[in-house]
N, C-alpha and C positions, 0 to 999 in steps of 0.2 A: 571430764573422765571418759576414758575409753571404755565403752562399757561391752564390747566385744573381746579385748584383752581381759578385762575384769572375769566374763564367764568364761575363757580360755582356761586361764589360771585355778578357776573354781573346780574345771571338769578334769585336770591335771594332778592339783595337788591335795583338794578334797575331795571330790568322787572318786581318784584316781583311775580313772579310765584308761584304755589300752591309748598309745601314741598312733595308731591307728582312726582311733575312734575320735579322737580330737583332732586331727587334721581334718578327717572328712565332716566335722562339725563347722571349721574355720571355714572351710571350703564352701560350705552350703551358707555360713552367715555372709561371706564376702558375695556371694551371688547374688543374694537377696539385695544386700545395701547396692552392687553395681546396678541393679535394674532399678530401684527403687530411684535413684539420683538421676536417672534418666528421665524417670517418669513425673516426680516432683522438683519443684525448685530449689527448693532448702530441705534436706532431708534430717527429720529426727526422729530417733526410736519412739519417742515419746507420742510421735503424732502419727503412730502407722495404724491404720485400722481395717477391716477385715476386707473393704471394697480392693484395698492394694494389694492384700496378699490373695485374694481370688483372683485379680488381674496376673500376678505372677504365678499363679497356677495355670491359666490357660496359656499365657506364655509357655511355661515350661513344658505344654502339651502339643502345641505347637512346633515347640522348637524339637519333636519326637523322643523326649524323656520318657523312659518307660513308666506306668501305675508306681512299681516298685521304688523306681529313682524318686518320683514326686512324692512321696509318702514318707520317704526317708527325709527328703528335705523340709518337709511340713514338721515333722517328729524335730526335727533341729530346731525350728521357730520356736513349737510348743516348749520346749525345755528351755529355752533363751530365754521368751519372755515370762514363762514361771519362774526363773533365777529374778528378772527384774521384778516382777511382783514382791517375790519373796524380800527383795531387796530395800522396797517403796519407792520404786524409781517410775512405775506404770501403775495405775489402778486397776488396771484388766486386762486380758490377751485379745489380743485380735485374731487369734487363731483357734478359738473356742472351737466355733462354730462352721467350722471349714469342712466342706464336704469332700472326704478325700477319694480319688478316684479309685474302683474296685481292683483289685490283685488277682488275678487269677492263679489259685494255688495251684503248684506244682507236686506232685510226688517226689519223694528223694529219690533218686538214683542210687542202686545198691548192685554191689558183685555177689554172685550165687556162692554159697558155699563151697560145690564141689569145684568151683575155679579157682577158688581161694586156697583150696587145699592143694589143688595142681600146681597151684604156682610156689607154695612150701615146700611141697613135699617131691619135687622132680626135677630137683638139678638146675633150676633156671639162674640161681644165683652163683657166682664165681667165688672161688677159695680165697682171693686177694684180699686187701682191707678194703677194699670200696664194695666188693660183691658182700662183705660179711655186713659192712656198715648199713648197705642198702637193704639187705634182709632184715635187720635190727629197725631200721624206719618203719618200714612195713608192716611189720611184725607189732611193732609196739602201737600204730596208729589205727591198726584194726583189732590188734589185742586188748587195747586196753579204750577207745573211743575217742582219745584226748583228741583236742585242737590242734592245727597246725603249731601255732604261736605258743599252745604249752610244750609243746614237743620240742621247740627250739631251747625252751628255757631250762630244760631237763639237766640235771646234774647226778653224777654218781652217788652222792649221798642222800638223793632221793629216793632211794631202792632199799627195801627192807627185804633184802634175799631171803630172810630165812621165813618170814612170814607173806613173801609172795604179792608185796605191797606196793603202792608208788605214790609219793606225794606228788599232787600236781598244783600249779599256781595258774589260777584261771582268769576270768573276765572280773576287773577291779580288785584283783591282788587278792581273790577268794582264794583260801587251799581247801583242797577236797583230798581225801585219801581213798583210793579205788585199787582192787585186785590186778594183778595181772597173769598171763598163763605163765603155769610153770615151766613150761618150755622155754622161756625167756630167758632164764636163770645161765644154762651153759651158752647161748648165743651170743646172751652181755659181757659172760668173763671173756669169750672169746674174743670177744671187739676190744674189750677194753685190754688184753692183755697185746693183740697186736698194733693197737693205736700207740699204746705206750712204746712198743718195741721198734717200731717204723718211724714214730713222730714223736716220742719223748712222753713222760707225763702229763698228764692233763688233768688234775682234778677239780676243775672249773665244770665249763659246760661239757656235755657229756658227748653230744654229736659235732665231728669236725670235717671240713673238707680232707682232700688228698694231700692237701699242704700244713695241714694241722690247723688251720683257722675254723671260728666258729661257723657251724652251716647255718645257711640262708635259704630265705623263702624260696628263692629260684630255683636252689639244688633239688629242695625237698619236691616241689613239683614234678622237676625233670625224672628225678627217679621214680616216683609214684606213676606218671605218666607213662615212663617205658615200661615198666613192669607189668603195670596193668595192662597195659594193650598187648603183651604176652597171649593173655588168656581169656580177654572179653573185649567186646566189640563196642559196648558204650562209648556215646560220642565224647562224654566227660568222665577223666580219669583224672580228678585231683585226690587230695588229700582227704577231703572233706566227703568225699564219697567212701573212702574206708570207713567213716564215723559213721554214714549212714546203715553202710552196711552191718558194721556192729552193731547199734540201735535195733535194726529189723532182725538179725539172726537172734539176737536175745528175747525181743517179743515172740517170734515165730517159737522158741524153743519154751514158750508160757513164762517167761521173766515180767513180772510185776511191774506195771508202768511208774508208779513212782519210784521204785528201786533204778529203773533204767536213767529216771530223772535227776535222780542223783549222781549215777555213775556218769550222765554225760555234763553234769554243771548247770543243769538251765533253771533258771531263776524260777519258773513258774511250769507246770503242769502241762499248758495249752501248747507250749514249743515243743514236746515230747509226742502228743498226741499224734502229730501229724505223720509219724511212722506207724500208728494203728491203722491208717489206711492201708498198707501194704499187706500188711500180717491179714488185715481182715480179706485182703484180694486172694490171698494164698485159703485162708478158712472157706472162701466161696469155691475155689476151684475143688479143693477135698472133698468140701459138701457133694458137689455138681459129680464127681468121679464117684464116690464112694455111696452115696443114700440111694436107695432102691428107686425114688421118684426124685431123683435129684434133678434129670434133663427132662 
């Protein structure tokens, strides 16, 4: 029996993980198997022990993998052996007591509010199809905090333009409904009108290329990088930076942490709490500036 293939099918069809996640899991497992076959004469998942896993961790660190990458690979092994235990293929997991390298937490990069206002309100976008589309892309990413993969899946039918709500399909095909800025409606209508006029009706995927094909990852990255580069000197100018900006600005304005968690589609509150570090930084600055004894 091919345990790896069975596990990948489980992730794909039962867990309904995204294709990116499944590919990453498969790559990690293949790498582990390749290492093990060099270390032992006859490789069998049933005979993997914690000593072999630890030696792989050491090998990865010697190969200059970052602690974050190593942790992800170990998480893959944990999930895999948990699956094998669930199916009575192994009795216990060799990954349980593995000490993971510590990851230094990075505060999320975000664009300041005034710079995004400048981008949207000062004529940076052209009035042709690509300019209107690009503005809609950035408006939706910042105005809703959705992920890049979620943006690419959007359809016209996902928008409730009367209630200003959008239906988003997130990780593991989970749906959530979130509000969007009222100012999106006229921009959305303008985009659909010019798209249909120049490229023909497209009732399916919302965002398309200049040739009418579905928008893709690199196009969105290119658009975001180009326009953020006009207003910020941040080294990283990705779609996720707009998601970080969305969450940070909501919390800075007093939004409830649990509400932001739901809006972002996070499975746990801990994933959202990273943004509170940024808001505490701002509160600390305000305190120092405003309190008579702040300094």
